[in-house]
N, C-alpha and C positions, 0 to 999 in steps of 0.2 A: 764124408758123405754129404752130398748136396742137401739132403733132407734130414732134419733132426727133430725127433718127437720129444715133447715135454722138455724142451730146452729154450731158455730165453736167449736173446741176442745181447751182445755187449752194447754199452752206451756209444762206443766208437762206431760200431756197425750201424746203429740207428741213425746217427747224424750223417755218416758218410753216404748212406744209400737213400735216406728219406728227405734230405735237404732239397727243396724244390727249386732252388736258384743255382744248383750245380748239376752238371751232367754226370750220371753214373753209368758205368759200362757193364753193369750187371742188373738183374732183377732180383730183389729180395721180397719174399712173400711170408708174412706172418699170418697164421691161420688158426681158427678154432671151430669146433663143432659141438653143439649141445642139443640135448633131446628135450622136446616139449618146452615147458617153461621153467625147467630146472636151471639153477644158478651155475653149478659146476660143469666145466667142460668135460666131454667124453674123449675128445681128441684135440690135440693142439701141438703147435711147434712152429718151425720156420723152414724155409727152403730157398736155395739159390738154384739158378739154372745149372744143368749138368752139361758143361761145354761140349759141343758137337753131338749132343744126344737129345736132351729134352729141356723144354722151358720149365721154370719153377712151377707154373700153373699145372702142367701135366703131371709132374711128380706128386703134387698135393692132391689132385683129383684122383689119382690112382690109389693113394693112401685112404682117402675118404671113401672111395668106392668099395675098397676091401672091407672097411669097417661096416659100411651099410649092408653089404652082402651077408656079413656074419651076424648083424644085429638088427636086421630090418624090422623085426616084430617088437622091438623094445619101446618104440615110441610111435606116435601118430604124426608128429611134426619134428623137423630138424631145422636148426638155424646154423648156417655157415657164414662166417665173417672172415673176410680177407683184407689185410692191409698190404698194399703193393707199392713198390717204388715206381713202377710204370703201369699204366692201364694195359689190359690184355691185347695182344695182337690178334689178327683175324683167325689164325690157326687155333689159338687158345680159346677164342670165343666159340669156334666150331666145336671144340672138345667140351666146353662147358654146356653148350646146347645139347650135345649127345648125352652128356651125363644127366641133365635134367629130364630129358625125354625117356631115359632108361628106367628111372625109378618112379613108380606110380604112387608116390607119397608126397605129402606137403613139405616142400623145402623152401625156406626163406633164405635167399642168397644175397649177401651184402658185400659189395666190393668198394673199397676206398683206396684211391690211387693218388700218389704224390705228384705224378707228372703224366701228361698225355703221351702216348707212344706212337711215333710216326703218324701224327694225326692227319697229315695231308694225304695219306694213303686211303683211297676209296674203300679198299677191302677191309681195312681196320675200322673205318666208320660203319660199314655195313654190319660187321660183326658185333659192334657195340649196340647198334640199333636192334639187332636180333635179340640180344640179351635183355634189352629193356622191354621188348614185346613179350618176352617170357616171364616178366615180372622181377628180373634181377635189379636190385637197387645199385646203381653205379654213381659214384660221386667223386669229385676231386677233394683231396684232404684240405682241411682248414686247421686253424690253431687247435681247436679242441679235439680234432681227430689225431693230430700228432701227440697231443697230451695224453689221449687215451691209449694210443699205441705204445708209447713209452711206459705208461703205468702198467699195462697188461703184459708186455713182452720184454721189457728191460728190467725195471725195478720199481715197485710201487712207492718206494721211499725216495726216489730220485725226482726232483722237480724239473719239468721241461723248460728249457731255455730256448726261446725263439731266436732264429738268426735274422739279420737285417733283411727287410723287404719280404719276409715270409707272407705277410698279409696281402701285399700288392700282387705277388706272384700267384697266390692262391685264388685271388679274385679273377686274375687274367685267365688262369686255367679253368676256373669254373665257368667263366663266360664262354669259353670255347666249347665246353660240353653243353652248356645250356643252349647255345646257338644251334648245335647239331640236333639235339633232341626236340627243340621247339619246332624246327623245320619238319622233323619226322612226325610230330604230333599234328601239325597243321595239315600234312599230307594225308594222315590216316583218319583223324576224327575232329580236327579243328580244336583240340584241347591243348592247353599249354602244359609244359613239363612241370609236374608238381615238385616243388622244393619248399623247405621251411622259410627260406629267405631268398626267394627267386629274384633274378635281375631281369627287367623288361628288355627283351631283345630289340624292340623298336627304338630304345633310347641310345643305342650304341651300335655302330656298324662293325662288321668283321675286321676291317682294317684298323678301326679305332682300338678295339680291345686287344688285337694282336700286337699293336704297338706298345702295349703296356707290359708285355712279357719281357722279363729281364734277362732271360737266357733263352736259347733256342728251345722251342717246345718239342722238338724231336732231336735225338742224338745224331751225330755226324753219320753220313752214309747216303746212299742213293736209294730212295724209296721206290723207284721205278725199276730197279735192277731185278732181273728174273732170278728167283730163288733156285738153288741147286735142286734138281729133281730127285736126287737120292733121298733127301729128307728135308722137307721145308721147315721143320721145326728146328733144324740146326743151321738155318740160314745165317751166314756170317754177317749180314747187315744188322742183326739184332744187337742192341747195346749190351746185352747181358753176357756176351760170349767171351769171357775171360776166365782164368782159372779160379776155382773156388778158394777164397782167402782163408788164411789161418785166423782163428778167433784170437782176439787179444786178451780175452779173459774167459774162464769157464766158471760160470756161477749158476748153472741150472740147478733147480731145487727138486726136480722130479715130482712136482705137485700139480694137481689140477687147479687151474686158475679161473678167475671169475670175470665175466663180462659185466659192464654196467647195466 
């Protein structure tokens, strides 16, 4: 099954799919949902894309939607946190937008991505801008985000080991996102993109920070190719479209886990 509830990922899966200096040909999404200010998660797990059918984001959104439909009166606020190996494509951004518009409740949505996905594609940029306007927190993962993801979805007793150039690549990815959202904020209300440790866009040009990227910020493929009309979500250009891998270890504990 591409989606597994209450199951951790293996350490091998974590480093294979979240390493930001390598290209992964799948999307891995680790997710959690909690109610109000409670510590324990009500729903959690991980998902890969379902080859030729749905992206990982769609599979998880459907699972969360089913939960909310059955438990909508249990809380006044829900917090959804995603750790993604790639930022969402424009199709998935559209689906997240529809999801948020559907439920008239307070939802805090946090998305942390290891890599930008086809960031030169205008539609993908528009999709991310729309999510930001809706209040979704989108950021590129840094050291402490990888550390948190491993703690929560792999093993809390395993120490995160950074790969070479993680920090340089994280900064380059963050600059790409910051550049996009800063331009959007200037266009809308002349406010800068709020981040805890923001980088001034005027201090570095797009060509400067793109030259820092140690691997291609988009996977191989033609971003301008017209998607197959039968199902845009199964577009073969997406890097996730390979077979769901066999897990190298099964150590899910079937327990509710905690967010920091």
